[in-house]
Biopython code that builds the backbone (N, CA, C, O; Angstrom):
import numpy as np
from Bio.PDB.StructureBuilder import StructureBuilder

atoms = [
    (1, "MET", "N", (14.550, 24.821, 24.649)),
    (1, "MET", "CA", (15.766, 24.130, 23.993)),
    (1, "MET", "C", (16.298, 23.079, 25.010)),
    (1, "MET", "O", (17.196, 22.274, 24.761)),
    (2, "GLU", "N", (15.644, 23.188, 26.157)),
    (2, "GLU", "CA", (16.706, 22.486, 27.278)),
    (2, "GLU", "C", (15.698, 20.854, 27.299)),
    (2, "GLU", "O", (16.159, 19.974, 28.026)),
    (3, "ASP", "N", (14.906, 20.659, 26.822)),
    (3, "ASP", "CA", (13.874, 19.690, 26.882)),
    (3, "ASP", "C", (14.948, 18.394, 25.994)),
    (3, "ASP", "O", (15.316, 18.526, 24.827)),
    (4, "PRO", "N", (15.294, 17.175, 26.906)),
    (4, "PRO", "CA", (15.788, 16.080, 25.996)),
    (4, "PRO", "C", (15.676, 15.894, 24.775)),
    (4, "PRO", "O", (16.626, 15.678, 24.023)),
    (5, "PHE", "N", (14.091, 15.980, 24.331)),
    (5, "PHE", "CA", (13.639, 15.210, 23.371)),
    (5, "PHE", "C", (13.929, 16.250, 22.198)),
    (5, "PHE", "O", (14.149, 15.848, 21.056)),
    (6, "VAL", "N", (13.922, 17.427, 22.483)),
    (6, "VAL", "CA", (13.923, 18.730, 21.592)),
    (6, "VAL", "C", (15.465, 18.446, 21.070)),
    (6, "VAL", "O", (15.759, 18.290, 19.885)),
    (7, "GLN", "N", (16.227, 18.414, 21.975)),
    (7, "GLN", "CA", (17.725, 18.016, 21.662)),
    (7, "GLN", "C", (18.106, 16.941, 20.956)),
    (7, "GLN", "O", (18.823, 16.886, 19.957)),
    (8, "GLY", "N", (17.481, 15.951, 21.656)),
    (8, "GLY", "CA", (17.492, 14.562, 20.324)),
    (8, "GLY", "C", (16.755, 14.677, 18.864)),
    (8, "GLY", "O", (16.959, 13.888, 17.941)),
    (9, "ILE", "N", (15.919, 15.727, 18.819)),
    (9, "ILE", "CA", (15.670, 16.011, 16.976)),
    (9, "ILE", "C", (16.743, 16.608, 16.801)),
    (9, "ILE", "O", (17.429, 15.997, 15.982)),
    (10, "GLU", "N", (17.351, 17.755, 17.278)),
    (10, "GLU", "CA", (18.490, 18.298, 16.703)),
    (10, "GLU", "C", (19.423, 17.763, 16.457)),
    (10, "GLU", "O", (19.991, 18.009, 15.392)),
    (11, "LEU", "N", (19.985, 16.730, 17.449)),
    (11, "LEU", "CA", (20.848, 15.729, 17.382)),
    (11, "LEU", "C", (20.803, 15.173, 16.112)),
    (11, "LEU", "O", (21.749, 15.473, 15.384)),
    (12, "ILE", "N", (19.911, 14.406, 15.633)),
    (12, "ILE", "CA", (19.163, 13.965, 14.632)),
    (12, "ILE", "C", (19.425, 14.493, 13.160)),
    (12, "ILE", "O", (19.882, 13.955, 12.152)),
    (13, "GLU", "N", (18.894, 15.915, 13.475)),
    (13, "GLU", "CA", (19.087, 16.626, 12.369)),
    (13, "GLU", "C", (20.680, 17.029, 12.040)),
    (13, "GLU", "O", (20.947, 17.184, 10.849)),
    (14, "GLN", "N", (21.521, 17.168, 12.804)),
    (14, "GLN", "CA", (22.960, 17.007, 12.661)),
    (14, "GLN", "C", (23.801, 16.147, 12.241)),
    (14, "GLN", "O", (24.914, 16.380, 11.770)),
    (15, "LEU", "N", (23.089, 14.723, 12.463)),
    (15, "LEU", "CA", (23.564, 13.687, 12.309)),
    (15, "LEU", "C", (23.052, 13.535, 10.496)),
    (15, "LEU", "O", (23.834, 13.203, 9.606)),
    (16, "GLY", "N", (22.318, 13.703, 10.392)),
    (16, "GLY", "CA", (21.593, 13.630, 8.912)),
    (16, "GLY", "C", (22.388, 14.324, 8.005)),
    (16, "GLY", "O", (22.539, 13.832, 6.887)),
    (17, "GLN", "N", (23.046, 15.624, 8.349)),
    (17, "GLN", "CA", (23.696, 16.871, 7.504)),
    (17, "GLN", "C", (24.801, 15.841, 7.462)),
    (17, "GLN", "O", (24.963, 15.260, 6.389)),
    (18, "ARG", "N", (25.431, 15.595, 8.282)),
    (18, "ARG", "CA", (26.763, 14.602, 8.180)),
    (18, "ARG", "C", (26.554, 13.324, 7.360)),
    (18, "ARG", "O", (27.303, 13.182, 6.394)),
    (19, "GLU", "N", (25.523, 12.248, 7.640)),
    (19, "GLU", "CA", (25.425, 11.608, 6.741)),
    (19, "GLU", "C", (25.506, 12.065, 4.906)),
    (19, "GLU", "O", (26.116, 11.513, 3.990)),
    (20, "GLU", "N", (24.662, 13.219, 4.910)),
    (20, "GLU", "CA", (24.583, 13.822, 3.595)),
    (20, "GLU", "C", (26.087, 13.645, 3.004)),
    (20, "GLU", "O", (26.402, 12.831, 2.135)),
    (21, "PHE", "N", (27.198, 14.834, 3.832)),
    (21, "PHE", "CA", (28.255, 14.995, 3.589)),
    (21, "PHE", "C", (29.240, 13.880, 3.277)),
    (21, "PHE", "O", (30.116, 13.979, 2.418)),
    (22, "TYR", "N", (29.038, 12.845, 4.015)),
    (22, "TYR", "CA", (29.718, 11.748, 3.905)),
    (22, "TYR", "C", (29.263, 10.768, 2.414)),
    (22, "TYR", "O", (29.921, 9.903, 1.835)),
    (23, "ARG", "N", (28.150, 11.211, 2.169)),
    (23, "ARG", "CA", (27.661, 10.118, 1.150)),
    (23, "ARG", "C", (28.236, 11.651, -0.415)),
    (23, "ARG", "O", (28.879, 11.206, -1.366)),
    (24, "SER", "N", (28.049, 12.521, -0.411)),
    (24, "SER", "CA", (28.553, 13.278, -0.920)),
    (24, "SER", "C", (30.494, 13.321, -1.350)),
    (24, "SER", "O", (30.973, 13.694, -2.421)),
    (25, "GLN", "N", (31.072, 12.936, -0.421)),
    (25, "GLN", "CA", (32.010, 12.372, -0.411)),
    (25, "GLN", "C", (32.645, 11.113, -0.866)),
    (25, "GLN", "O", (33.815, 10.806, -1.096)),
    (26, "GLY", "N", (31.424, 10.425, -0.931)),
    (26, "GLY", "CA", (32.192, 8.973, -1.398)),
    (26, "GLY", "C", (32.304, 7.948, -0.616)),
    (26, "GLY", "O", (32.502, 6.808, -1.037)),
    (27, "GLN", "N", (32.155, 8.349, 0.952)),
    (27, "GLN", "CA", (32.265, 7.612, 1.915)),
    (27, "GLN", "C", (30.916, 6.968, 2.477)),
    (27, "GLN", "O", (30.235, 7.242, 3.465)),
    (28, "SER", "N", (30.784, 5.972, 1.436)),
    (28, "SER", "CA", (29.334, 5.228, 1.756)),
    (28, "SER", "C", (29.466, 4.006, 3.195)),
    (28, "SER", "O", (28.733, 3.801, 4.163)),
    (29, "VAL", "N", (30.017, 3.745, 3.000)),
    (29, "VAL", "CA", (30.300, 2.777, 4.665)),
    (29, "VAL", "C", (29.960, 3.663, 6.305)),
    (29, "VAL", "O", (29.311, 3.215, 7.250)),
    (30, "LYS", "N", (30.513, 4.748, 6.221)),
    (30, "LYS", "CA", (30.338, 5.895, 7.026)),
    (30, "LYS", "C", (28.927, 6.383, 7.190)),
    (30, "LYS", "O", (28.230, 6.579, 8.186)),
    (31, "ALA", "N", (28.686, 6.545, 5.649)),
    (31, "ALA", "CA", (26.989, 7.096, 5.511)),
    (31, "ALA", "C", (26.110, 6.119, 5.851)),
    (31, "ALA", "O", (25.016, 6.528, 6.239)),
    (32, "ASP", "N", (26.288, 4.866, 5.813)),
    (32, "ASP", "CA", (25.425, 3.775, 5.909)),
    (32, "ASP", "C", (25.058, 3.503, 7.343)),
    (32, "ASP", "O", (23.962, 3.208, 7.820)),
    (33, "ALA", "N", (26.658, 3.731, 8.129)),
    (33, "ALA", "CA", (26.742, 3.195, 9.526)),
    (33, "ALA", "C", (25.942, 4.080, 10.279)),
    (33, "ALA", "O", (25.203, 3.656, 11.167)),
    (34, "LEU", "N", (26.051, 5.549, 9.929)),
    (34, "LEU", "CA", (25.533, 6.813, 10.352)),
    (34, "LEU", "C", (24.037, 6.660, 10.382)),
    (34, "LEU", "O", (23.404, 7.046, 11.365)),
    (35, "LYS", "N", (23.241, 5.916, 8.974)),
    (35, "LYS", "CA", (22.000, 5.907, 8.921)),
    (35, "LYS", "C", (21.502, 5.150, 9.461)),
    (35, "LYS", "O", (20.276, 5.098, 9.549)),
    (36, "ARG", "N", (22.349, 4.271, 10.030)),
    (36, "ARG", "CA", (21.388, 2.746, 11.063)),
    (36, "ARG", "C", (21.461, 3.610, 12.592)),
    (36, "ARG", "O", (20.637, 3.448, 13.491)),
    (37, "TYR", "N", (22.328, 4.305, 12.638)),
    (37, "TYR", "CA", (22.440, 4.806, 14.214)),
    (37, "TYR", "C", (21.684, 5.808, 14.207)),
    (37, "TYR", "O", (21.156, 5.934, 15.311)),
    (38, "ILE", "N", (21.229, 6.963, 13.136)),
    (38, "ILE", "CA", (19.922, 7.583, 13.198)),
    (38, "ILE", "C", (18.634, 6.873, 13.398)),
    (38, "ILE", "O", (17.689, 7.181, 14.124)),
    (39, "SER", "N", (18.791, 5.851, 12.597)),
    (39, "SER", "CA", (17.326, 5.240, 12.820)),
    (39, "SER", "C", (17.150, 4.555, 14.086)),
    (39, "SER", "O", (15.989, 4.331, 14.429)),
    (40, "LEU", "N", (17.952, 4.240, 14.726)),
    (40, "LEU", "CA", (18.319, 3.674, 16.558)),
    (40, "LEU", "C", (17.589, 4.664, 17.048)),
    (40, "LEU", "O", (16.458, 4.474, 17.495)),
    (41, "LYS", "N", (18.442, 6.370, 16.994)),
    (41, "LYS", "CA", (17.769, 7.178, 17.545)),
    (41, "LYS", "C", (16.727, 7.437, 17.597)),
    (41, "LYS", "O", (16.210, 7.692, 18.685)),
    (42, "GLU", "N", (15.799, 7.478, 16.057)),
    (42, "GLU", "CA", (14.641, 8.175, 15.976)),
    (42, "GLU", "C", (13.705, 7.004, 16.659)),
    (42, "GLU", "O", (12.640, 7.376, 17.152)),
    (43, "MET", "N", (14.014, 5.752, 16.708)),
    (43, "MET", "CA", (13.428, 4.668, 17.764)),
    (43, "MET", "C", (13.528, 5.100, 18.866)),
    (43, "MET", "O", (12.456, 5.381, 19.402)),
    (44, "GLN", "N", (14.420, 5.269, 19.431)),
    (44, "GLN", "CA", (14.412, 5.601, 20.694)),
    (44, "GLN", "C", (13.955, 6.943, 21.410)),
    (44, "GLN", "O", (13.980, 7.285, 22.592)),
    (45, "LEU", "N", (13.556, 7.535, 20.322)),
    (45, "LEU", "CA", (12.821, 8.861, 20.456)),
    (45, "LEU", "C", (11.311, 8.770, 20.283)),
    (45, "LEU", "O", (10.470, 9.556, 20.719)),
    (46, "GLY", "N", (11.089, 7.468, 19.436)),
    (46, "GLY", "CA", (9.420, 7.433, 19.194)),
    (46, "GLY", "C", (9.243, 8.105, 17.968)),
    (46, "GLY", "O", (8.144, 8.609, 17.736)),
    (47, "MET", "N", (10.187, 8.190, 17.125)),
    (47, "MET", "CA", (9.874, 8.910, 15.923)),
    (47, "MET", "C", (9.838, 7.815, 14.867)),
    (47, "MET", "O", (9.574, 8.236, 13.741)),
    (48, "ARG", "N", (9.979, 6.922, 14.939)),
    (48, "ARG", "CA", (9.898, 5.454, 14.058)),
    (48, "ARG", "C", (9.781, 4.240, 14.651)),
    (48, "ARG", "O", (10.489, 3.792, 15.553)),
    (49, "LYS", "N", (8.865, 3.729, 14.114)),
    (49, "LYS", "CA", (9.042, 2.432, 14.439)),
    (49, "LYS", "C", (9.984, 1.372, 13.914)),
    (49, "LYS", "O", (10.428, 1.417, 12.766)),
    (50, "GLY", "N", (10.255, 0.498, 14.707)),
    (50, "GLY", "CA", (11.591, -0.549, 14.328)),
    (50, "GLY", "C", (11.227, -0.996, 12.833)),
    (50, "GLY", "O", (10.332, -0.461, 12.179)),
    (51, "ILE", "N", (12.163, -2.210, 12.302)),
    (51, "ILE", "CA", (11.904, -2.441, 10.891)),
    (51, "ILE", "C", (11.829, -3.657, 10.983)),
    (51, "ILE", "O", (12.522, -4.500, 11.552)),
    (52, "PRO", "N", (10.466, -3.714, 10.065)),
    (52, "PRO", "CA", (10.002, -5.473, 10.506)),
    (52, "PRO", "C", (11.131, -6.748, 9.832)),
    (52, "PRO", "O", (11.571, -6.743, 8.682)),
    (53, "GLU", "N", (11.261, -7.208, 10.304)),
    (53, "GLU", "CA", (12.006, -8.615, 9.895)),
    (53, "GLU", "C", (10.922, -9.626, 9.012)),
    (53, "GLU", "O", (10.066, -10.355, 9.514)),
    (54, "LYS", "N", (11.090, -9.526, 8.190)),
    (54, "LYS", "CA", (10.072, -10.278, 6.951)),
    (54, "LYS", "C", (10.540, -11.821, 6.502)),
    (54, "LYS", "O", (11.557, -11.581, 5.850)),
    (55, "VAL", "N", (10.491, -12.221, 6.498)),
    (55, "VAL", "CA", (11.262, -13.707, 6.281)),
    (55, "VAL", "C", (10.784, -14.250, 4.835)),
    (55, "VAL", "O", (11.518, -14.636, 3.926)),
    (56, "GLY", "N", (9.389, -14.186, 4.847)),
    (56, "GLY", "CA", (8.627, -14.788, 3.630)),
    (56, "GLY", "C", (7.473, -13.937, 3.322)),
    (56, "GLY", "O", (7.635, -12.751, 3.035)),
    (57, "GLY", "N", (6.283, -14.500, 3.367)),
    (57, "GLY", "CA", (5.227, -14.271, 2.952)),
    (57, "GLY", "C", (4.589, -12.982, 3.944)),
    (57, "GLY", "O", (4.178, -11.896, 3.534)),
    (58, "VAL", "N", (4.653, -13.517, 5.532)),
    (58, "VAL", "CA", (4.231, -12.753, 6.542)),
    (58, "VAL", "C", (5.160, -12.780, 7.639)),
    (58, "VAL", "O", (5.832, -13.716, 8.074)),
    (59, "SER", "N", (5.046, -11.195, 8.124)),
    (59, "SER", "CA", (6.394, -11.119, 9.122)),
    (59, "SER", "C", (5.640, -11.495, 10.442)),
    (59, "SER", "O", (4.510, -11.123, 10.761)),
    (60, "PRO", "N", (6.545, -12.361, 11.194)),
    (60, "PRO", "CA", (5.946, -13.307, 12.721)),
    (60, "PRO", "C", (5.447, -12.144, 13.390)),
    (60, "PRO", "O", (4.552, -12.429, 14.186)),
    (61, "ASN", "N", (5.727, -10.951, 13.329)),
    (61, "ASN", "CA", (4.736, -9.424, 14.224)),
    (61, "ASN", "C", (3.839, -9.618, 13.629)),
    (61, "ASN", "O", (3.106, -9.966, 14.555)),
    (62, "GLU", "N", (2.917, -9.723, 12.310)),
    (62, "GLU", "CA", (2.066, -9.614, 12.007)),
    (62, "GLU", "C", (1.011, -10.691, 11.794)),
    (62, "GLU", "O", (-0.161, -10.470, 11.489)),
    (63, "MET", "N", (1.640, -12.033, 12.017)),
    (63, "MET", "CA", (0.643, -13.042, 11.698)),
    (63, "MET", "C", (-0.208, -12.719, 13.146)),
    (63, "MET", "O", (0.148, -12.016, 14.092)),
    (64, "PRO", "N", (-1.651, -13.614, 12.932)),
    (64, "PRO", "CA", (-2.701, -13.252, 13.787)),
    (64, "PRO", "C", (-2.323, -14.514, 15.056)),
    (64, "PRO", "O", (-1.543, -15.459, 14.938)),
    (65, "PRO", "N", (-2.919, -14.249, 15.902)),
    (65, "PRO", "CA", (-2.678, -14.793, 17.302)),
    (65, "PRO", "C", (-2.545, -16.681, 17.090)),
    (65, "PRO", "O", (-1.816, -17.554, 17.559)),
    (66, "GLU", "N", (-3.463, -16.645, 16.317)),
    (66, "GLU", "CA", (-3.681, -18.468, 16.152)),
    (66, "GLU", "C", (-2.623, -19.099, 15.511)),
    (66, "GLU", "O", (-2.351, -20.299, 15.469)),
    (67, "MET", "N", (-1.887, -17.852, 14.866)),
    (67, "MET", "CA", (-0.356, -18.582, 14.055)),
    (67, "MET", "C", (0.572, -18.373, 14.947)),
    (67, "MET", "O", (1.703, -18.479, 14.473)),
    (68, "GLY", "N", (0.523, -18.082, 16.207)),
    (68, "GLY", "CA", (1.323, -17.646, 17.094)),
    (68, "GLY", "C", (2.299, -19.148, 17.448)),
    (68, "GLY", "O", (2.004, -20.240, 16.962)),
    (69, "ALA", "N", (3.326, -18.955, 18.256)),
    (69, "ALA", "CA", (3.942, -20.253, 18.565)),
    (69, "ALA", "C", (3.260, -21.062, 19.407)),
    (69, "ALA", "O", (3.568, -22.252, 19.350)),
    (70, "VAL", "N", (2.224, -20.670, 20.348)),
    (70, "VAL", "CA", (1.708, -21.633, 20.843)),
    (70, "VAL", "C", (0.186, -21.944, 20.139)),
    (70, "VAL", "O", (-0.624, -21.041, 19.929)),
    (71, "GLY", "N", (-0.081, -23.480, 19.788)),
    (71, "GLY", "CA", (-1.195, -23.709, 19.179)),
    (71, "GLY", "C", (-1.219, -23.818, 17.612)),
    (71, "GLY", "O", (-2.265, -24.165, 17.064)),
    (72, "ALA", "N", (-0.452, -23.622, 17.109)),
    (72, "ALA", "CA", (-0.374, -23.284, 15.486)),
    (72, "ALA", "C", (1.129, -24.576, 15.287)),
    (72, "ALA", "O", (2.214, -24.845, 15.803)),
    (73, "SER", "N", (0.151, -25.056, 14.103)),
    (73, "SER", "CA", (1.376, -26.315, 13.608)),
    (73, "SER", "C", (2.488, -25.822, 12.864)),
    (73, "SER", "O", (2.383, -24.872, 12.089)),
    (74, "PRO", "N", (3.710, -26.530, 13.109)),
    (74, "PRO", "CA", (5.002, -25.725, 12.212)),
    (74, "PRO", "C", (4.258, -25.822, 10.577)),
    (74, "PRO", "O", (4.492, -24.903, 9.792)),
    (75, "ASP", "N", (3.655, -26.608, 10.287)),
    (75, "ASP", "CA", (3.723, -26.465, 8.814)),
    (75, "ASP", "C", (3.002, -25.083, 8.133)),
    (75, "ASP", "O", (3.243, -24.485, 7.084)),
    (76, "SER", "N", (1.953, -24.840, 9.272)),
    (76, "SER", "CA", (0.805, -23.890, 8.745)),
    (76, "SER", "C", (1.687, -22.379, 9.313)),
    (76, "SER", "O", (1.351, -21.335, 8.753)),
    (77, "VAL", "N", (2.635, -22.310, 10.253)),
    (77, "VAL", "CA", (3.649, -21.451, 10.365)),
    (77, "VAL", "C", (4.541, -21.088, 9.200)),
    (77, "VAL", "O", (4.776, -19.963, 8.759)),
    (78, "ARG", "N", (5.067, -22.454, 8.719)),
    (78, "ARG", "CA", (5.654, -22.222, 7.752)),
    (78, "ARG", "C", (5.610, -21.895, 6.514)),
    (78, "ARG", "O", (6.551, -21.505, 5.822)),
    (79, "ALA", "N", (3.735, -22.156, 5.993)),
    (79, "ALA", "CA", (3.320, -21.667, 5.157)),
    (79, "ALA", "C", (3.002, -20.242, 4.966)),
    (79, "ALA", "O", (3.232, -19.602, 3.940)),
    (80, "ALA", "N", (2.309, -19.685, 6.328)),
    (80, "ALA", "CA", (2.652, -18.606, 6.769)),
    (80, "ALA", "C", (3.524, -17.748, 6.169)),
    (80, "ALA", "O", (3.178, -16.690, 5.643)),
    (81, "MET", "N", (4.887, -18.250, 6.239)),
    (81, "MET", "CA", (5.925, -17.625, 6.365)),
    (81, "MET", "C", (6.407, -17.412, 5.011)),
    (81, "MET", "O", (7.192, -16.510, 4.716)),
    (82, "GLY", "N", (5.831, -18.420, 4.031)),
    (82, "GLY", "CA", (6.405, -18.361, 2.813)),
    (82, "GLY", "C", (7.539, -19.507, 2.464)),
    (82, "GLY", "O", (7.923, -19.674, 1.306)),
    (83, "VAL", "N", (8.073, -20.337, 3.653)),
    (83, "VAL", "CA", (8.842, -21.245, 3.765)),
    (83, "VAL", "C", (8.422, -22.398, 3.509)),
    (83, "VAL", "O", (7.495, -22.790, 4.217)),
    (84, "SER", "N", (8.977, -23.387, 2.360)),
    (84, "SER", "CA", (8.502, -24.683, 1.702)),
    (84, "SER", "C", (8.956, -25.663, 3.285)),
    (84, "SER", "O", (9.776, -25.460, 4.181)),
    (85, "PRO", "N", (7.859, -26.846, 2.991)),
    (85, "PRO", "CA", (7.999, -27.842, 4.101)),
    (85, "PRO", "C", (9.237, -28.850, 3.902)),
    (85, "PRO", "O", (9.553, -29.254, 2.783)),
    (86, "PRO", "N", (9.955, -29.247, 5.150)),
    (86, "PRO", "CA", (11.075, -29.865, 5.130)),
    (86, "PRO", "C", (10.883, -31.328, 4.266)),
    (86, "PRO", "O", (9.843, -31.982, 4.201)),
    (87, "GLY", "N", (12.147, -31.636, 3.646)),
    (87, "GLY", "CA", (12.305, -32.810, 2.754)),
    (87, "GLY", "C", (11.807, -32.269, 1.209)),
    (87, "GLY", "O", (11.731, -32.952, 0.188)),
    (88, "LEU", "N", (11.674, -31.655, 1.279)),
    (88, "LEU", "CA", (11.315, -30.714, -0.339)),
    (88, "LEU", "C", (12.769, -31.197, -1.141)),
    (88, "LEU", "O", (12.771, -31.707, -2.262)),
    (89, "SER", "N", (14.017, -30.919, -0.307)),
    (89, "SER", "CA", (15.119, -30.612, -0.978)),
    (89, "SER", "C", (16.071, -32.290, -1.132)),
    (89, "SER", "O", (17.249, -32.412, -1.472)),
    (90, "ARG", "N", (15.283, -33.190, -0.831)),
    (90, "ARG", "CA", (15.718, -34.756, -1.200)),
    (90, "ARG", "C", (15.501, -34.872, -2.248)),
    (90, "ARG", "O", (14.575, -34.364, -2.880)),
    (91, "ARG", "N", (16.617, -35.813, -2.742)),
    (91, "ARG", "CA", (16.823, -36.441, -3.887)),
    (91, "ARG", "C", (15.540, -37.137, -4.182)),
    (91, "ARG", "O", (14.932, -37.703, -3.274)),
    (92, "PRO", "N", (15.028, -37.121, -5.597)),
    (92, "PRO", "CA", (13.978, -38.083, -5.978)),
    (92, "PRO", "C", (14.617, -39.389, -5.658)),
    (92, "PRO", "O", (15.807, -39.518, -5.372)),
    (93, "GLN", "N", (13.750, -40.338, -5.726)),
    (93, "GLN", "CA", (13.902, -41.918, -5.451)),
    (93, "GLN", "C", (14.104, -42.333, -7.108)),
    (93, "GLN", "O", (13.450, -41.840, -8.027)),
    (94, "THR", "N", (14.975, -43.172, -7.218)),
    (94, "THR", "CA", (15.215, -44.056, -8.571)),
    (94, "THR", "C", (13.879, -45.236, -8.701)),
    (94, "THR", "O", (13.089, -45.409, -7.774)),
    (95, "ALA", "N", (13.822, -45.802, -9.692)),
    (95, "ALA", "CA", (12.701, -46.362, -10.178)),
    (95, "ALA", "C", (13.349, -48.149, -9.212)),
    (95, "ALA", "O", (12.471, -49.010, -9.156)),
    (96, "GLN", "N", (14.003, -48.331, -8.912)),
    (96, "GLN", "CA", (14.546, -49.409, -8.552)),
    (96, "GLN", "C", (14.316, -49.290, -6.939)),
    (96, "GLN", "O", (14.006, -50.263, -6.252)),
    (97, "GLU", "N", (14.530, -47.812, -6.362)),
    (97, "GLU", "CA", (14.080, -47.953, -4.759)),
    (97, "GLU", "C", (12.864, -48.108, -5.009)),
    (97, "GLU", "O", (12.431, -49.198, -4.633)),
    (98, "ARG", "N", (11.960, -47.278, -5.620)),
    (98, "ARG", "CA", (10.552, -47.459, -5.505)),
    (98, "ARG", "C", (9.658, -48.944, -5.399)),
    (98, "ARG", "O", (8.802, -49.522, -4.729)),
    (99, "SER", "N", (10.568, -49.087, -6.618)),
    (99, "SER", "CA", (10.138, -50.845, -6.536)),
    (99, "SER", "C", (10.178, -51.735, -5.106)),
    (99, "SER", "O", (9.398, -52.575, -4.658)),
    (100, "GLN", "N", (11.315, -51.227, -4.641)),
    (100, "GLN", "CA", (11.698, -51.914, -3.130)),
    (100, "GLN", "C", (10.503, -52.042, -2.044)),
    (100, "GLN", "O", (10.392, -52.872, -1.142)),
    (101, "ARG", "N", (9.705, -51.052, -2.369)),
    (101, "ARG", "CA", (8.636, -50.631, -1.624)),
    (101, "ARG", "C", (9.180, -50.601, 0.111)),
    (101, "ARG", "O", (8.430, -50.863, 1.051)),
    (102, "GLY", "N", (10.278, -50.315, 0.210)),
    (102, "GLY", "CA", (11.183, -49.879, 1.741)),
    (102, "GLY", "C", (10.980, -48.400, 1.770)),
    (102, "GLY", "O", (10.414, -47.667, 0.959)),
    (103, "ILE", "N", (11.668, -48.099, 3.069)),
    (103, "ILE", "CA", (11.928, -46.875, 3.308)),
    (103, "ILE", "C", (13.436, -46.548, 2.925)),
    (103, "ILE", "O", (14.206, -47.286, 3.540)),
    (104, "VAL", "N", (13.994, -45.759, 2.186)),
    (104, "VAL", "CA", (14.889, -45.339, 1.652)),
    (104, "VAL", "C", (15.413, -44.086, 2.174)),
    (104, "VAL", "O", (14.675, -43.106, 2.272)),
    (105, "SER", "N", (16.949, -44.042, 2.603)),
    (105, "SER", "CA", (17.149, -42.650, 3.272)),
    (105, "SER", "C", (17.805, -41.941, 1.868)),
    (105, "SER", "O", (18.114, -42.412, 0.774)),
    (106, "PRO", "N", (17.858, -40.615, 2.432)),
    (106, "PRO", "CA", (18.307, -39.739, 1.163)),
    (106, "PRO", "C", (19.593, -40.049, 0.405)),
    (106, "PRO", "O", (19.863, -39.576, -0.699)),
    (107, "ALA", "N", (20.324, -40.844, 1.063)),
    (107, "ALA", "CA", (22.019, -41.542, 0.913)),
    (107, "ALA", "C", (21.551, -42.828, -0.087)),
    (107, "ALA", "O", (22.398, -43.409, -0.765)),
    (108, "GLY", "N", (20.337, -43.158, -0.109)),
    (108, "GLY", "CA", (20.155, -44.307, -1.021)),
    (108, "GLY", "C", (20.213, -45.718, -0.155)),
    (108, "GLY", "O", (20.238, -46.751, -0.823)),
    (109, "GLU", "N", (20.236, -45.836, 1.372)),
    (109, "GLU", "CA", (20.535, -46.865, 2.168)),
    (109, "GLU", "C", (18.938, -47.314, 2.357)),
    (109, "GLU", "O", (18.115, -46.428, 2.589)),
    (110, "THR", "N", (18.552, -48.581, 2.262)),
    (110, "THR", "CA", (17.199, -48.952, 2.412)),
    (110, "THR", "C", (17.226, -49.409, 3.698)),
    (110, "THR", "O", (17.950, -50.318, 4.102)),
    (111, "LEU", "N", (16.159, -48.559, 4.575)),
    (111, "LEU", "CA", (16.521, -48.594, 6.161)),
    (111, "LEU", "C", (15.376, -49.314, 6.605)),
    (111, "LEU", "O", (15.433, -49.912, 7.680)),
    (112, "ILE", "N", (14.252, -49.332, 5.849)),
    (112, "ILE", "CA", (13.182, -50.468, 6.297)),
    (112, "ILE", "C", (12.712, -51.432, 4.862)),
    (112, "ILE", "O", (12.099, -50.921, 3.925)),
    (113, "PRO", "N", (13.031, -52.567, 4.888)),
    (113, "PRO", "CA", (12.483, -53.082, 3.865)),
    (113, "PRO", "C", (10.667, -53.486, 3.505)),
    (113, "PRO", "O", (10.349, -53.993, 2.429)),
]
sb = StructureBuilder()
sb.init_structure("model")
sb.init_model(0)
sb.init_chain("A")
sb.init_seg("    ")
for serial, (resi, resn, name, xyz) in enumerate(atoms, 1):
    if name == "N":
        sb.init_residue(resn, " ", resi, " ")
    sb.init_atom(name, np.array(xyz, "f"), 0.0, 1.0, " ", f" {name:<3s}", serial, name[0])
structure = sb.get_structure()
């Protein structure tokens, strides 16, 4: 019982009981905060892995090495994460803008005739 690991487990059990008490009393804000603290303590003791941050398709931690920050194109990283390429949120060009055959800004100004 003098071992810090065993004491940590005892603390987690007691905090879990306190969390259940808060939930039964309808104090969900306190219970949620306590649950996050319990998760943090479990990670410190090695009882739990961190919560993966998943943006889209694949978590950055789960990507293969060739998809990492070094050597991968930004488009392939975006595709693996399920993020659309930039520029898709632009408004479509009108028929008049297309007929001008120039480069038109998203605001409708002709940049290069």
